[in-house]
N, C-alpha and C positions, 0 to 999 in steps of 0.2 A: 690185769685186764680179762673182760670175759670173751673169749672169741667169738661167742655165739652174738654179740652185738654190733660185731663188724662184719659187714655184707660181704659177700664173694666178689661182686662187683661193684666196689664204693664208688661214690662221689668223689672227685679229688679236685682241690683247689691248691694251686702252684702260685705262689705270690713271686714276681718276679718273672720278666719277659725278655731275660738276656739269653745267651745263647744257651747254658746249662739248664733253665727253667723249660725254655723249649724242647732239648732233648729229652729232659725227663716228661714232657707231655706227649713226644714221641712214641716212648717207651709205654707209658700208662695206658695211650689210647687204644693200647690191645688187649688190656686186661679190666681198664675203669669202664663205668655205665656213663661217666661224664667226666671231661676233664675242662677245667678253667683255670684262664693263666690269668692273672691279675699284674697289671702294669699300669704307668702314668704318661708314657708318649702314647696320645691319640692315633699317630700315625703307624705306629706298631701294631695298636689293638688293631686298627682298620686293615691292616694288610694280612694278619692273619685271619680275621672274621670274613675276610672279601676275597682274599685270594691264598688263600691255606699257605702262607709263608711267612718267614720274619725275614726278609732281605737284610734288615739293619745289621742282626747279629749271625743271622747262619744262612748266606746267599744261596739260593739254589737248590735249597732243600724243599720237600713237598710236604707237608702237614695233613695227617687224616681231616677230611672235613668235619668230622666230630669233636675235634677240638675249638673250643671257642676264648674268645678274650674280654676282658673286662677292666674298667676304671674302678669298679665300685666292690670294693674290700669285704662289704657286707653279704655278699656272695658265698665267702666263706662259712657261713652261718649254716649253709645247707650239707658243708661238706663232711665227710666221714675221715677225711686224711688232708692234710693241711700241709703243704712244703712251703719251708722259709730258703729261697733262693734269690735273696737280695744282698748286694752287698754288708760284709759284716758288720760296717759301721752302722747299717741301717736296721739291723736286726731288733735292738731294743725297741726303736718307735714303732716298729711294725708289731711287736709283740705287745707293744702297751694298746695300740689299736686294737687291735684282735680280742684284747682283755675285755674292751668295752662293750663287745659286740656280745650276743646271745648265741654261743657255739654251741654244737652238738656236746653233752657232756661227756661223751667216750669217742671224742674227735683226736686220732693219732696226731701229734706234731711231732715234725722229721725237719732237723735242721741239716741242709743242704750245701750251706756256705762254709767254707775253710778259713777261720780266721780267730783272732783272739782280741776281745776288748781293751783299750786304750784306758790304764788307770785301776781299772778294776781285775784285769786279768783274765776275765771270765772266760769261758768257752762258750760256744753258740747254744747250745743245749741247756747250759747252766742259766743263760740269760731267758729263754724261753720258759725253762722251768719256774724261773724265779716271778716272773709275773703272768704265767697261766699254769698254777700249780697244780689243778685238779686233772690234767691231761696226761695220758700217757705219751712218753717223750721217746724220739729216736732218732736217730743219725745216719745219714749215706757218706760213704767215702770210698775213695779207690783210684786207680789210673782210669780217669773216665773222661777223653776228652768229647766234647759235646759235639764236634764235627764228623766224628767217627762214628758216636753213637746213632747220629742221625741219617749215616749210611748204612745204616745195618750190620757195620764191622763188628768181629766179635769182640765182646766186653766184658769183665768180671768188675764186681763190685760189692761191697760190705754194708749189710745194714746192721747196726747196733742199736740195743735196747735193753734196759735190765729187766724187761718183761719178756718170759720166754713165748706166751702166746702173742703178743704182740709182733716179736720177731718172725713168727711162723707164719702169720698173716701177711706180713708186708714180704716177706720172702718169697711168697707165693705171687703176689700182685707184682713185684720186680722181677718175677723171670720171665725170659721169653726165648726162641729159639737162638738169637744172638746178645742176649744179656742176660750172664749167668750171677746169680746173688748168692754170697755167702753170707752167716751170720755171725755177731758177735757181742758180749754182754759188757766190752769194756768201751765207754763212750770216752774215758779222759784221754784213753791212749789213741783213739782212732781219730779225735778232735785234737790232739797235741801234735800228731804225725802228720795231718792232714794241713795243719798252719804252717808247721815251721819247714816244711820241705818245701814251701815258696820261698823261703827267703836264701834257702840252698839251691832252687832253680835261677835264683837271680846271680848267684854266685857263679854257677857254671856258665849262666850266657856271660857274665862278666869276663871269665876266663876264654871263652870263644872270643868275644869280642878285642882283646887285648892278643890273640893269636896263640895262646896256649894251644896243646895237643892233647889226643885221647889220654896219655898217660895222666896230664895232671887233672884232667875231668875225671877220671876214674878215681884216682887219689882224692880229690876233693868230694865228690858224693859218698865214697866210704867213708872217710872221715867224717860227712856230714850225718851219716845213718850212727856211726858212734855218738855224736853228739846229741842227734835227735832222740837215742835212747837213754841218755847219761841225764838230759834233762826232763823228756817225758816220763820217765820211772821216779823221778824224784816228784814230778807232780801229780803221780797217782795212777799212771798207765800201767799197763802188764807189760813186761819186756817181749812177749810172745807177740803182742800186737803189732810191734815196730818193724818187724820182720815179716809182716804179712799184706795183704794189698793197699790196707791203708797207711801202713807204713814204706817198707822200701817198694813197693810196687807203685805208687804214687810217687813217690821220689825218682826214680828213674824213668818213668813216664814225662816228668815235670820237667827233670834235668836232660833232657834231650832232644825233645821235640819241638818243631816251631809252631805247633799247635797251641804251648803254653805261652802265655800273656808274659811271665815273670821271667822265663827265657828269652824271650826277646827283648824284654825291658833291660834284663842283663847283658845283652848285646851290644844293645843300643848306648849302654853306659859304658861298657868296656871300649866302646869306641870314642869315646869322647865328649858323648851328649849329656848334659844337665839332666838331671830327675825329670824336671820339669818339660824341657823338649823331649824326654821321652814319653812322658803321661801324654803330652798334646798329640805326639806322632801316633801312638795307640790309640787314643779316643775310647778308651774304655777301662774299667776300674782293673788293677794291677795290683792284688790283695797284697803280696808279699811285701810292698813299699811300706803303706802304713803297720803293717803286721809286723814287720822286722821292730820298730820301734815299740810296740806292745810286747813282744816276744822278748826283747832284749831289756827291758823295763822288769818283765818277771825273772828273767836270768840272772841278773843284777840282784833283787829282794831274794831269790831261791839260793843265792850262792853256789850256783853250779858254772863250772870253766866252760866256757862257749868260745872260743877262739873264732870260728868261722862265721857264727852271727855276729860278734863282736867286729868283725872286719868288714862285713857287708854293711852294718849299721856304721861305723866310720865313713864307709863311701856316701852312702844316703843321706846321712843327718851331720856329717861333720866334714864334709867337703873333702875329704881326703884322697889323692889319686888314687887309682886302682892299681896302679903299679906298685905305689908306695906301698899300700895294704899288703899286696900279695908278697913282696919282698919280706915284710913283718912276721907275715905267717910262713915262710919258709925260713928264715934265720931264726924262730924259737929255739929255745932249749929242746935239744933231743930229749925223748921220753919213750917208756915201752908201749906197744903199741894197744895193749890190755889194759891199761893204767885208767882207770877213773877220775 
C-alpha cells in the first residue's frame, strides 16, 4: 500500500449499526473526516441521524453529530476505509454486494467481526479477500466492549494487516486519548483467537450458571487458552499472538464480563434454559453459538485435541446436560499440563 494514497483524515464507512459498529463510529469520529454507518433498520438509522443515538444497541450513549447513517451500501464507493461489523454469517453476502460496486481502488477493508464460516472454515478476512482481492486487508480485535468504548473508558485494541504501511495508517486513525492501538501482522492468529474465545466465554458462563466458583472458572480459562494456542497455531497463527490482546486479553474480558453476550448466554444455559430460549431472551447475535459449530468442524478436520470446545458443542448441539458435560471433563484421564 502506498501511504500517500490514504488521507490523514479519511472517509470511513462502517457496515453494521449494532453496538460494536456504533462504538467504532464513536472512536473514528475523532480522527476521520466523515463516518457513515450502514444498516437495514430504518428506526435505528433515523435515531442516529435525528437524535445522535443508537438506543436499540447502546442506550444512553450520545454520538457526535457528524456521524450519519444510511441504508444505501453504495455510500461505500466514497470510502477510504470500509469496516465489516456485521454478524460473521453475513460477511460473505456483504463482501459480494460490495464487490459489485465501484469502490476506490485503494480502499482498505477491515474485518471487525469475530467468527469462522461454517463449511469452509474461513476467517472473515479470508472471505473478504476472496471476494475483493485487489484491496488492502486488515483486522481489528481485542478486549473491546462497546459499552465501555462509548463511555470513553480506557481500552486497548490490536490492528492487523500484512501491509506495514496500512498498519501504520490505521494505527494513527484508531488512536485517541482513551483508545490505544497496537499492531500485528498475524491475521490468522488474531482471528482464530477472537473466534475461539467466544466458545470459552460460553463455557465460563455455563460454569457460573451451574454454581461453580472462581477456582473452576480460572482453571477453565487457563485450559481454554492452552486449547486456543494448540488449535490456533495448527491453523497458521503465531504463538505470541495468542498471549496478546487479541488472544488472552480478549479471553479474559469475555469470560468474566456481563457485557459479553456469550458469557450471559452461557449463564442462561447453565441455569437450564435451552439455546433457543437463551437467544430469544438475548435478542442479539451470540457469535459463540454458531461459531462453536464452525470451530468444532475445523478442529475435527485438523485432528487437534479440543476437549473444552467438544464439551460446549455437546451442550449446544447434542442436548447434553451441562452438569454431565462438566463431569466428563473432570473425569478424563490425567495428563501433564504442558502436553500438546
